[in-house]
N, CA, C, O and the ligand as a Tripos MOL2 file, in Angstrom:
@<TRIPOS>MOLECULE
protein
  241   239    61     0     0
PROTEIN
NO_CHARGES

@<TRIPOS>ATOM
      1 N           7.3160  -19.3320   12.0760 N.3       1 MET1
      2 CA          5.9430  -18.8920   12.4400 C.3       1 MET1
      3 C           5.5740  -17.6470   11.6290 C.2       1 MET1
      4 O           6.2960  -16.6500   11.6520 O.2       1 MET1
      5 N           4.4860  -17.7070   10.9350 N.am      2 PRO2
      6 CA          4.0820  -16.5580   10.1000 C.3       2 PRO2
      7 C           3.5140  -15.4080   10.9160 C.2       2 PRO2
      8 O           2.3210  -15.1080   10.8690 O.2       2 PRO2
      9 N           4.4020  -14.7820   11.6580 N.am      3 LEU3
     10 CA          3.9600  -13.6500   12.4720 C.3       3 LEU3
     11 C           4.3940  -12.3630   11.7970 C.2       3 LEU3
     12 O           5.5860  -12.1180   11.6120 O.2       3 LEU3
     13 N           3.4340  -11.5540   11.4370 N.am      4 PHE4
     14 CA          3.7560  -10.3160   10.7400 C.3       4 PHE4
     15 C           3.3700   -9.1130   11.5880 C.2       4 PHE4
     16 O           2.5080   -9.1810   12.4640 O.2       4 PHE4
     17 N           4.0410   -8.0180   11.2920 N.am      5 GLU5
     18 CA          3.7680   -6.7960   12.0280 C.3       5 GLU5
     19 C           2.9980   -5.8410   11.1280 C.2       5 GLU5
     20 O           3.3150   -5.6670    9.9520 O.2       5 GLU5
     21 N           2.0090   -5.2490   11.6970 N.am      6 TYR6
     22 CA          1.1890   -4.3140   10.9370 C.3       6 TYR6
     23 C           1.1310   -2.9780   11.6430 C.2       6 TYR6
     24 O           1.3550   -2.8730   12.8490 O.2       6 TYR6
     25 N           0.8270   -1.9710   10.8660 N.am      7 GLN7
     26 CA          0.6180   -0.6590   11.4650 C.3       7 GLN7
     27 C          -0.6730   -0.0840   10.9140 C.2       7 GLN7
     28 O          -0.9050   -0.0620    9.7050 O.2       7 GLN7
     29 N          -1.4830    0.3670   11.8090 N.am      8 CYS8
     30 CA         -2.7650    0.9300   11.4240 C.3       8 CYS8
     31 C          -2.5420    2.3200   10.8300 C.2       8 CYS8
     32 O          -1.8490    3.1600   11.4030 O.2       8 CYS8
     33 N          -3.1400    2.5300    9.6830 N.am      9 LYS9
     34 CA         -2.9820    3.8310    9.0440 C.3       9 LYS9
     35 C          -4.0140    4.8230    9.5430 C.2       9 LYS9
     36 O          -3.9870    6.0050    9.2010 O.2       9 LYS9
     37 N          -4.9150    4.3190   10.3530 N.am     10 SER10
     38 CA         -5.9620    5.1740   10.8750 C.3      10 SER10
     39 C          -5.5440    5.8110   12.1990 C.2      10 SER10
     40 O          -5.6730    7.0190   12.3990 O.2      10 SER10
     41 N          -5.0360    4.9560   13.1020 N.am     11 CYS11
     42 CA         -4.6560    5.4790   14.4190 C.3      11 CYS11
     43 C          -3.1580    5.3330   14.6770 C.2      11 CYS11
     44 O          -2.6380    5.8460   15.6680 O.2      11 CYS11
     45 N          -2.4750    4.6340   13.7850 N.am     12 GLY12
     46 CA         -1.0290    4.5280   13.9150 C.3      12 GLY12
     47 C          -0.5630    3.4330   14.8450 C.2      12 GLY12
     48 O           0.6340    3.3060   15.1010 O.2      12 GLY12
     49 N          -1.4680    2.6550   15.3470 N.am     13 ARG13
     50 CA         -1.0960    1.6010   16.2750 C.3      13 ARG13
     51 C          -0.3790    0.4690   15.5370 C.2      13 ARG13
     52 O          -0.7420    0.0970   14.4210 O.2      13 ARG13
     53 N           0.6390   -0.0570   16.1900 N.am     14 ARG14
     54 CA          1.3690   -1.1690   15.5910 C.3      14 ARG14
     55 C           1.0450   -2.4320   16.3610 C.2      14 ARG14
     56 O           0.9640   -2.4350   17.5890 O.2      14 ARG14
     57 N           0.8630   -3.4940   15.6170 N.am     15 PHE15
     58 CA          0.5310   -4.7530   16.2710 C.3      15 PHE15
     59 C           1.0190   -5.9120   15.4250 C.2      15 PHE15
     60 O           1.3030   -5.7740   14.2350 O.2      15 PHE15
     61 N           1.1060   -7.0510   16.0760 N.am     16 GLU16
     62 CA          1.5410   -8.2390   15.3690 C.3      16 GLU16
     63 C           0.3800   -9.1920   15.2270 C.2      16 GLU16
     64 O          -0.5180   -9.2450   16.0670 O.2      16 GLU16
     65 N           0.4190   -9.9330   14.1590 N.am     17 LYS17
     66 CA         -0.6690  -10.8530   13.9370 C.3      17 LYS17
     67 C          -0.1800  -12.1030   13.2320 C.2      17 LYS17
     68 O           0.6450  -12.0460   12.3190 O.2      17 LYS17
     69 N          -0.6910  -13.1970   13.6630 N.am     18 LEU18
     70 CA         -0.3680  -14.4520   13.0130 C.3      18 LEU18
     71 C          -1.1510  -14.5370   11.7080 C.2      18 LEU18
     72 O          -2.3770  -14.4310   11.6830 O.2      18 LEU18
     73 N          -0.4160  -14.7270   10.6450 N.am     19 VAL19
     74 CA         -1.0800  -14.7740    9.3470 C.3      19 VAL19
     75 C          -1.0000  -16.1780    8.7670 C.2      19 VAL19
     76 O           0.0800  -16.6870    8.4660 O.2      19 VAL19
     77 N          -2.1240  -16.7650    8.6230 N.am     20 ILE20
     78 CA         -2.1810  -18.1050    8.0510 C.3      20 ILE20
     79 C          -2.9840  -18.0400    6.7500 C.2      20 ILE20
     80 O          -4.1480  -17.6400    6.7270 O.2      20 ILE20
     81 N          -2.3270  -18.4410    5.6910 N.am     21 GLY21
     82 CA         -2.9920  -18.3470    4.3990 C.3      21 GLY21
     83 C          -2.6150  -17.0490    3.7150 C.2      21 GLY21
     84 O          -1.8030  -16.2820    4.2340 O.2      21 GLY21
     85 N          -3.1860  -16.8030    2.5810 N.am     22 SER22
     86 CA         -2.8610  -15.5960    1.8310 C.3      22 SER22
     87 C          -3.9960  -14.5750    1.9130 C.2      22 SER22
     88 O          -5.1690  -14.9100    2.0820 O.2      22 SER22
     89 N          -3.5920  -13.3340    1.7870 N.am     23 ALA23
     90 CA         -4.5520  -12.2360    1.8220 C.3      23 ALA23
     91 C          -5.5680  -12.3650    2.9500 C.2      23 ALA23
     92 O          -6.7750  -12.4170    2.7120 O.2      23 ALA23
     93 N          -5.0680  -12.4150    4.1720 N.am     24 PRO24
     94 CA         -5.9890  -12.4890    5.3150 C.3      24 PRO24
     95 C          -6.5920  -11.1200    5.5950 C.2      24 PRO24
     96 O          -6.0460  -10.0910    5.1980 O.2      24 PRO24
     97 N          -7.6860  -11.1260    6.2600 N.am     25 SER25
     98 CA         -8.3170   -9.8620    6.6090 C.3      25 SER25
     99 C          -7.8100   -9.4240    7.9750 C.2      25 SER25
    100 O          -8.1590   -9.9980    9.0060 O.2      25 SER25
    101 N          -6.9840   -8.4010    7.9500 N.am     26 VAL26
    102 CA         -6.4040   -7.9120    9.1850 C.3      26 VAL26
    103 C          -7.0390   -6.5860    9.5520 C.2      26 VAL26
    104 O          -7.1690   -5.6890    8.7190 O.2      26 VAL26
    105 N          -7.4220   -6.4800   10.7840 N.am     27 SER27
    106 CA         -7.9990   -5.2250   11.2410 C.3      27 SER27
    107 C          -7.2910   -4.7660   12.5040 C.2      27 SER27
    108 O          -6.7470   -5.5710   13.2600 O.2      27 SER27
    109 N          -7.3080   -3.4770   12.7130 N.am     28 CYS28
    110 CA         -6.6500   -2.8970   13.8680 C.3      28 CYS28
    111 C          -7.3840   -3.2920   15.1510 C.2      28 CYS28
    112 O          -8.6050   -3.1760   15.2450 O.2      28 CYS28
    113 N          -6.6100   -3.7640   16.1400 N.am     29 PRO29
    114 CA         -7.2020   -4.1770   17.4100 C.3      29 PRO29
    115 C          -7.6480   -2.9800   18.2460 C.2      29 PRO29
    116 O          -8.3900   -3.1290   19.2170 O.2      29 PRO29
    117 N          -7.1920   -1.8070   17.8610 N.am     30 ALA30
    118 CA         -7.5240   -0.6160   18.6380 C.3      30 ALA30
    119 C          -8.7730    0.0860   18.1150 C.2      30 ALA30
    120 O          -9.6820    0.4280   18.8720 O.2      30 ALA30
    121 N          -8.7910    0.2920   16.7960 N.am     31 CYS31
    122 CA         -9.9200    1.0430   16.2410 C.3      31 CYS31
    123 C         -10.7120    0.2100   15.2270 C.2      31 CYS31
    124 O         -11.6840    0.6740   14.6300 O.2      31 CYS31
    125 N         -10.2610   -1.0330   15.0580 N.am     32 ASP32
    126 CA        -10.9870   -1.9560   14.1740 C.3      32 ASP32
    127 C         -10.9790   -1.5070   12.7150 C.2      32 ASP32
    128 O         -11.8240   -1.9150   11.9180 O.2      32 ASP32
    129 N         -10.0260   -0.6770   12.3910 N.am     33 SER33
    130 CA         -9.9370   -0.2290   11.0110 C.3      33 SER33
    131 C          -9.2000   -1.2670   10.1730 C.2      33 SER33
    132 O          -8.3200   -1.9690   10.6710 O.2      33 SER33
    133 N          -9.5550   -1.3560    8.9420 N.am     34 ARG34
    134 CA         -8.8680   -2.2950    8.0550 C.3      34 ARG34
    135 C          -7.7550   -1.6260    7.2740 C.2      34 ARG34
    136 O          -7.0660   -2.2540    6.4700 O.2      34 ARG34
    137 N          -7.5950   -0.3360    7.5290 N.am     35 GLU35
    138 CA         -6.5290    0.3850    6.8520 C.3      35 GLU35
    139 C          -5.2130    0.1250    7.5590 C.2      35 GLU35
    140 O          -4.6610    1.0030    8.2210 O.2      35 GLU35
    141 N          -4.7220   -1.0840    7.4090 N.am     36 VAL36
    142 CA         -3.4690   -1.4330    8.0500 C.3      36 VAL36
    143 C          -2.4090   -1.6920    6.9840 C.2      36 VAL36
    144 O          -2.7060   -2.0920    5.8580 O.2      36 VAL36
    145 N          -1.1830   -1.4520    7.3790 N.am     37 GLU37
    146 CA         -0.0850   -1.6150    6.4540 C.3      37 GLU37
    147 C           0.8890   -2.6390    7.0130 C.2      37 GLU37
    148 O           1.2390   -2.6160    8.1940 O.2      37 GLU37
    149 N           1.3100   -3.5200    6.1530 N.am     38 LYS38
    150 CA          2.2130   -4.5650    6.5920 C.3      38 LYS38
    151 C           3.6150   -4.0100    6.7970 C.2      38 LYS38
    152 O           4.1390   -3.2750    5.9600 O.2      38 LYS38
    153 N           4.2060   -4.3740    7.9170 N.am     39 GLN39
    154 CA          5.5530   -3.9180    8.2160 C.3      39 GLN39
    155 C           6.5080   -5.0870    8.0960 C.2      39 GLN39
    156 O           6.1060   -6.2500    8.1400 O.2      39 GLN39
    157 N           7.7590   -4.7620    7.9480 N.am     40 PHE40
    158 CA          8.7610   -5.8040    7.8960 C.3      40 PHE40
    159 C           9.4820   -5.8890    9.2330 C.2      40 PHE40
    160 O           9.9790   -4.8930    9.7600 O.2      40 PHE40
    161 N           9.5240   -7.0680    9.7490 N.am     41 SER41
    162 CA         10.2290   -7.2630   11.0040 C.3      41 SER41
    163 C          11.7240   -7.0770   10.7670 C.2      41 SER41
    164 O          12.2150   -7.2290    9.6480 O.2      41 SER41
    165 N          12.4200   -6.7530   11.8180 N.am     42 THR42
    166 CA         13.8450   -6.4940   11.6910 C.3      42 THR42
    167 C          14.6500   -7.7740   11.8130 C.2      42 THR42
    168 O          15.8680   -7.7680   11.6350 O.2      42 THR42
    169 N          13.9820   -8.8560   12.1100 N.am     43 PHE43
    170 CA         14.7020  -10.1210   12.2530 C.3      43 PHE43
    171 C          14.3950  -11.0340   11.0670 C.2      43 PHE43
    172 O          13.3060  -10.9980   10.4930 O.2      43 PHE43
    173 N          15.3680  -11.8360   10.7280 N.am     44 GLY44
    174 CA         15.1400  -12.8130    9.6710 C.3      44 GLY44
    175 C          15.3570  -12.2710    8.2730 C.2      44 GLY44
    176 O          15.1660  -12.9850    7.2890 O.2      44 GLY44
    177 N          15.7500  -11.0300    8.1840 N.am     45 PHE45
    178 CA         15.9600  -10.4630    6.8660 C.3      45 PHE45
    179 C          17.4130  -10.0600    6.6420 C.2      45 PHE45
    180 O          17.7470   -9.4370    5.6340 O.2      45 PHE45
    181 N          18.2650  -10.4190    7.5840 N.am     46 GLY46
    182 CA         19.6940  -10.1490    7.4380 C.3      46 GLY46
    183 C          19.9880   -8.7070    7.0950 C.2      46 GLY46
    184 O          19.3980   -8.1570    6.1640 O.2      46 GLY46
    185 N          20.8750   -8.0970    7.8200 N.am     47 GLY47
    186 CA         21.2010   -6.6990    7.5410 C.3      47 GLY47
    187 C          20.1460   -5.7840    8.1130 C.2      47 GLY47
    188 O          19.1420   -6.2320    8.6680 O.2      47 GLY47
    189 N          20.3810   -4.5190    7.9730 N.am     48 GLY48
    190 CA         19.4170   -3.5810    8.5340 C.3      48 GLY48
    191 C          19.0280   -2.5140    7.5530 C.2      48 GLY48
    192 O          18.3580   -1.5440    7.9070 O.2      48 GLY48
    193 N          19.4510   -2.6910    6.2990 N.am     49 ARG49
    194 CA         19.1200   -1.6680    5.3120 C.3      49 ARG49
    195 C          17.6530   -1.7690    4.9180 C.2      49 ARG49
    196 O          17.1130   -2.8520    4.6920 O.2      49 ARG49
    197 N          17.0610   -0.6510    4.8500 N.am     50 ARG50
    198 CA         15.6550   -0.6350    4.4290 C.3      50 ARG50
    199 C          15.4580    0.4910    3.4090 C.2      50 ARG50
    200 O          14.7210    1.4500    3.6400 O.2      50 ARG50
    201 N          16.1270    0.3410    2.3040 N.am     51 ASP51
    202 CA         16.0170    1.3890    1.3040 C.3      51 ASP51
    203 C          15.1880    0.9270    0.1080 C.2      51 ASP51
    204 O          15.2280    1.5130   -0.9740 O.2      51 ASP51
    205 N          14.4590   -0.1110    0.3390 N.am     52 SER52
    206 CA         13.6240   -0.6220   -0.7440 C.3      52 SER52
    207 C          12.4050    0.2740   -0.9500 C.2      52 SER52
    208 O          11.9220    0.9240   -0.0220 O.2      52 SER52
    209 N          11.9400    0.2890   -2.1480 N.am     53 GLY53
    210 CA         10.7610    1.0740   -2.4320 C.3      53 GLY53
    211 C           9.5340    0.2690   -2.0540 C.2      53 GLY53
    212 O           9.5990   -0.6740   -1.2660 O.2      53 GLY53
    213 N           8.4430    0.6560   -2.6240 N.am     54 PRO54
    214 CA          7.1920   -0.0560   -2.3520 C.3      54 PRO54
    215 C           7.3180   -1.5220   -2.7560 C.2      54 PRO54
    216 O           7.8190   -1.8590   -3.8290 O.2      54 PRO54
    217 N           6.8580   -2.3530   -1.8790 N.am     55 VAL55
    218 CA          6.9450   -3.7810   -2.1600 C.3      55 VAL55
    219 C           5.5650   -4.3020   -2.5270 C.2      55 VAL55
    220 O           4.5740   -4.0340   -1.8480 O.2      55 VAL55
    221 N           5.5310   -5.0240   -3.5790 N.am     56 SER56
    222 CA          4.2510   -5.5880   -3.9840 C.3      56 SER56
    223 C           4.2620   -7.0880   -3.7960 C.2      56 SER56
    224 O           5.1750   -7.7830   -4.2420 O.2      56 SER56
    225 N           3.2640   -7.5570   -3.1510 N.am     57 PHE57
    226 CA          3.1420   -8.9810   -2.9200 C.3      57 PHE57
    227 C           2.3490   -9.5900   -4.0670 C.2      57 PHE57
    228 O           1.1600   -9.3290   -4.2480 O.2      57 PHE57
    229 N           3.0450  -10.3950   -4.8170 N.am     58 GLY58
    230 CA          2.4130  -11.0170   -5.9810 C.3      58 GLY58
    231 C           0.9390  -11.3200   -5.8010 C.2      58 GLY58
    232 O           0.5520  -12.3630   -5.2740 O.2      58 GLY58
    233 N           0.1570  -10.4070   -6.2410 N.am     59 GLY59
    234 CA         -1.2800  -10.6260   -6.1070 C.3      59 GLY59
    235 C          -1.8730  -11.1250   -7.4230 C.2      59 GLY59
    236 O          -2.6720  -12.0600   -7.4820 O.2      59 GLY59
    237 N          -1.4360  -10.4510   -8.4500 N.am     60 GLY60
    238 CA         -1.8970  -10.9230   -9.7460 C.3      60 GLY60
    239 C          -3.1540  -10.2790  -10.1440 C.2      60 GLY60
    240 O          -3.6820  -10.5670  -11.2180 O.2      60 GLY60
    241 ZN         -6.2440    1.6560   14.4410 Zn       61 ZN61
@<TRIPOS>BOND
     1     1     2 1
     2     2     3 1
     3     3     4 2
     4     3     5 am
     5     5     6 1
     6     6     7 1
     7     7     8 2
     8     7     9 am
     9     9    10 1
    10    10    11 1
    11    11    12 2
    12    11    13 am
    13    13    14 1
    14    14    15 1
    15    15    16 2
    16    15    17 am
    17    17    18 1
    18    18    19 1
    19    19    20 2
    20    19    21 am
    21    21    22 1
    22    22    23 1
    23    23    24 2
    24    23    25 am
    25    25    26 1
    26    26    27 1
    27    27    28 2
    28    27    29 am
    29    29    30 1
    30    30    31 1
    31    31    32 2
    32    31    33 am
    33    33    34 1
    34    34    35 1
    35    35    36 2
    36    35    37 am
    37    37    38 1
    38    38    39 1
    39    39    40 2
    40    39    41 am
    41    41    42 1
    42    42    43 1
    43    43    44 2
    44    43    45 am
    45    45    46 1
    46    46    47 1
    47    47    48 2
    48    47    49 am
    49    49    50 1
    50    50    51 1
    51    51    52 2
    52    51    53 am
    53    53    54 1
    54    54    55 1
    55    55    56 2
    56    55    57 am
    57    57    58 1
    58    58    59 1
    59    59    60 2
    60    59    61 am
    61    61    62 1
    62    62    63 1
    63    63    64 2
    64    63    65 am
    65    65    66 1
    66    66    67 1
    67    67    68 2
    68    67    69 am
    69    69    70 1
    70    70    71 1
    71    71    72 2
    72    71    73 am
    73    73    74 1
    74    74    75 1
    75    75    76 2
    76    75    77 am
    77    77    78 1
    78    78    79 1
    79    79    80 2
    80    79    81 am
    81    81    82 1
    82    82    83 1
    83    83    84 2
    84    83    85 am
    85    85    86 1
    86    86    87 1
    87    87    88 2
    88    87    89 am
    89    89    90 1
    90    90    91 1
    91    91    92 2
    92    91    93 am
    93    93    94 1
    94    94    95 1
    95    95    96 2
    96    95    97 am
    97    97    98 1
    98    98    99 1
    99    99   100 2
   100    99   101 am
   101   101   102 1
   102   102   103 1
   103   103   104 2
   104   103   105 am
   105   105   106 1
   106   106   107 1
   107   107   108 2
   108   107   109 am
   109   109   110 1
   110   110   111 1
   111   111   112 2
   112   111   113 am
   113   113   114 1
   114   114   115 1
   115   115   116 2
   116   115   117 am
   117   117   118 1
   118   118   119 1
   119   119   120 2
   120   119   121 am
   121   121   122 1
   122   122   123 1
   123   123   124 2
   124   123   125 am
   125   125   126 1
   126   126   127 1
   127   127   128 2
   128   127   129 am
   129   129   130 1
   130   130   131 1
   131   131   132 2
   132   131   133 am
   133   133   134 1
   134   134   135 1
   135   135   136 2
   136   135   137 am
   137   137   138 1
   138   138   139 1
   139   139   140 2
   140   139   141 am
   141   141   142 1
   142   142   143 1
   143   143   144 2
   144   143   145 am
   145   145   146 1
   146   146   147 1
   147   147   148 2
   148   147   149 am
   149   149   150 1
   150   150   151 1
   151   151   152 2
   152   151   153 am
   153   153   154 1
   154   154   155 1
   155   155   156 2
   156   155   157 am
   157   157   158 1
   158   158   159 1
   159   159   160 2
   160   159   161 am
   161   161   162 1
   162   162   163 1
   163   163   164 2
   164   163   165 am
   165   165   166 1
   166   166   167 1
   167   167   168 2
   168   167   169 am
   169   169   170 1
   170   170   171 1
   171   171   172 2
   172   171   173 am
   173   173   174 1
   174   174   175 1
   175   175   176 2
   176   175   177 am
   177   177   178 1
   178   178   179 1
   179   179   180 2
   180   179   181 am
   181   181   182 1
   182   182   183 1
   183   183   184 2
   184   183   185 am
   185   185   186 1
   186   186   187 1
   187   187   188 2
   188   187   189 am
   189   189   190 1
   190   190   191 1
   191   191   192 2
   192   191   193 am
   193   193   194 1
   194   194   195 1
   195   195   196 2
   196   195   197 am
   197   197   198 1
   198   198   199 1
   199   199   200 2
   200   199   201 am
   201   201   202 1
   202   202   203 1
   203   203   204 2
   204   203   205 am
   205   205   206 1
   206   206   207 1
   207   207   208 2
   208   207   209 am
   209   209   210 1
   210   210   211 1
   211   211   212 2
   212   211   213 am
   213   213   214 1
   214   214   215 1
   215   215   216 2
   216   215   217 am
   217   217   218 1
   218   218   219 1
   219   219   220 2
   220   219   221 am
   221   221   222 1
   222   222   223 1
   223   223   224 2
   224   223   225 am
   225   225   226 1
   226   226   227 1
   227   227   228 2
   228   227   229 am
   229   229   230 1
   230   230   231 1
   231   231   232 2
   232   231   233 am
   233   233   234 1
   234   234   235 1
   235   235   236 2
   236   235   237 am
   237   237   238 1
   238   238   239 1
   239   239   240 2
@<TRIPOS>SUBSTRUCTURE
     1 MET1         2 RESIDUE 1 A MET
     2 PRO2         6 RESIDUE 1 A PRO
     3 LEU3        10 RESIDUE 1 A LEU
     4 PHE4        14 RESIDUE 1 A PHE
     5 GLU5        18 RESIDUE 1 A GLU
     6 TYR6        22 RESIDUE 1 A TYR
     7 GLN7        26 RESIDUE 1 A GLN
     8 CYS8        30 RESIDUE 1 A CYS
     9 LYS9        34 RESIDUE 1 A LYS
    10 SER10       38 RESIDUE 1 A SER
    11 CYS11       42 RESIDUE 1 A CYS
    12 GLY12       46 RESIDUE 1 A GLY
    13 ARG13       50 RESIDUE 1 A ARG
    14 ARG14       54 RESIDUE 1 A ARG
    15 PHE15       58 RESIDUE 1 A PHE
    16 GLU16       62 RESIDUE 1 A GLU
    17 LYS17       66 RESIDUE 1 A LYS
    18 LEU18       70 RESIDUE 1 A LEU
    19 VAL19       74 RESIDUE 1 A VAL
    20 ILE20       78 RESIDUE 1 A ILE
    21 GLY21       82 RESIDUE 1 A GLY
    22 SER22       86 RESIDUE 1 A SER
    23 ALA23       90 RESIDUE 1 A ALA
    24 PRO24       94 RESIDUE 1 A PRO
    25 SER25       98 RESIDUE 1 A SER
    26 VAL26      102 RESIDUE 1 A VAL
    27 SER27      106 RESIDUE 1 A SER
    28 CYS28      110 RESIDUE 1 A CYS
    29 PRO29      114 RESIDUE 1 A PRO
    30 ALA30      118 RESIDUE 1 A ALA
    31 CYS31      122 RESIDUE 1 A CYS
    32 ASP32      126 RESIDUE 1 A ASP
    33 SER33      130 RESIDUE 1 A SER
    34 ARG34      134 RESIDUE 1 A ARG
    35 GLU35      138 RESIDUE 1 A GLU
    36 VAL36      142 RESIDUE 1 A VAL
    37 GLU37      146 RESIDUE 1 A GLU
    38 LYS38      150 RESIDUE 1 A LYS
    39 GLN39      154 RESIDUE 1 A GLN
    40 PHE40      158 RESIDUE 1 A PHE
    41 SER41      162 RESIDUE 1 A SER
    42 THR42      166 RESIDUE 1 A THR
    43 PHE43      170 RESIDUE 1 A PHE
    44 GLY44      174 RESIDUE 1 A GLY
    45 PHE45      178 RESIDUE 1 A PHE
    46 GLY46      182 RESIDUE 1 A GLY
    47 GLY47      186 RESIDUE 1 A GLY
    48 GLY48      190 RESIDUE 1 A GLY
    49 ARG49      194 RESIDUE 1 A ARG
    50 ARG50      198 RESIDUE 1 A ARG
    51 ASP51      202 RESIDUE 1 A ASP
    52 SER52      206 RESIDUE 1 A SER
    53 GLY53      210 RESIDUE 1 A GLY
    54 PRO54      214 RESIDUE 1 A PRO
    55 VAL55      218 RESIDUE 1 A VAL
    56 SER56      222 RESIDUE 1 A SER
    57 PHE57      226 RESIDUE 1 A PHE
    58 GLY58      230 RESIDUE 1 A GLY
    59 GLY59      234 RESIDUE 1 A GLY
    60 GLY60      238 RESIDUE 1 A GLY
    61 ZN61       241 GROUP 0 **** ****
């Protein structure tokens, strides 16, 4: 299930959202801001290290 976690950069609220398709328009459910940042869930990625730098999603 394409469920991703986001964090609002405006109010800091974290929420999950079902993402279907690419580059969906996600907005904060609390303040309706679009300044949200995609988070990585702790499950399904094996291990717990998170020392990666900025991740870019092949946008092109
Ligand atoms: Zn917000």
